[in-house]
N, C-alpha and C positions, 0 to 999 in steps of 0.2 A: 550412844552408840552401841553399847553393850545390850541395852534394853531392846532396842529396836531388832537386834540380830536375834536375841532369845525370843522375841515375839514373832519374828519369822519362822523360826525353827517350832515354836508352838503350832502356828497357823498351818504349816506344812504337814506336821504330824497328824493334827486333827483332820485336815483334808484327806489324808491317806486313809485314816479309820474310816471316815464317812463313806469313800468310794468303796473300801473293801467289805463294809457292813451293808451298803446300799441304803443307807439312811435317805430318806426323801420328805419327811413331814417335819413341820416346825417343832412338834412335840418330840420326834426322834431326836432333832438336833439339840434340842435343851437337854434331854437325857444324856445324849453323848458327850456334851460339856460338862453336865454335872458330875458324871462318873469320875473322870480323872480329876476333877476338881476337889471334890470330896473325898474319893477314894485314895487319892495320892497327896495332894497338897495338904488337905486338913489332917489326913491321918498320920503323915509324917511329922507335922508340926507339932501335934499333939503332946507327944512325949517331951519335947523340948520344953514348951509352956509349962508343963506340969513340973519339970525337974527345976526348972529356974523360979518356979513358984510365981510367975506372972499371973495376972488377973484373966478372967475369962472375957472380960469386955476387950483387952487387948488382941487376946487370941482371935476373937472374932473378927475385929477390924482388920487385922493383917492377914487372915486366911479368906476374909470375905472377898477381897479385892480379886484373887486369882481365881477364886470360885466364879464370881460373877463375869470376869473376863472369859473364862473357859466355856460357860454356859451361852453368852452372848456370840464367840466365835462359832460354836457348835450350830446354833440357830441361824446365823447368817451363811455358813457353808452349806447348810442342807436347803435353805430357802433359795440361794442365788443358783442352784444347779440347772 
């Protein structure tokens, strides 16, 4: 239930950004999803994984999922306008 709620918040937030920026192409949608995925999720998690001495493989797996999710949501939101 919490995961669904969090997903709805993410979609609504990205939809608002798509509208504010006026993104309308698939490439813009992909970029719009990649930016928060890499810029926020990956950047925030990196110090934690470094401090905990976790492997790069685990980092890529755990960060890759939200980055791909954000990118897919950005793409779908711009294509469905």
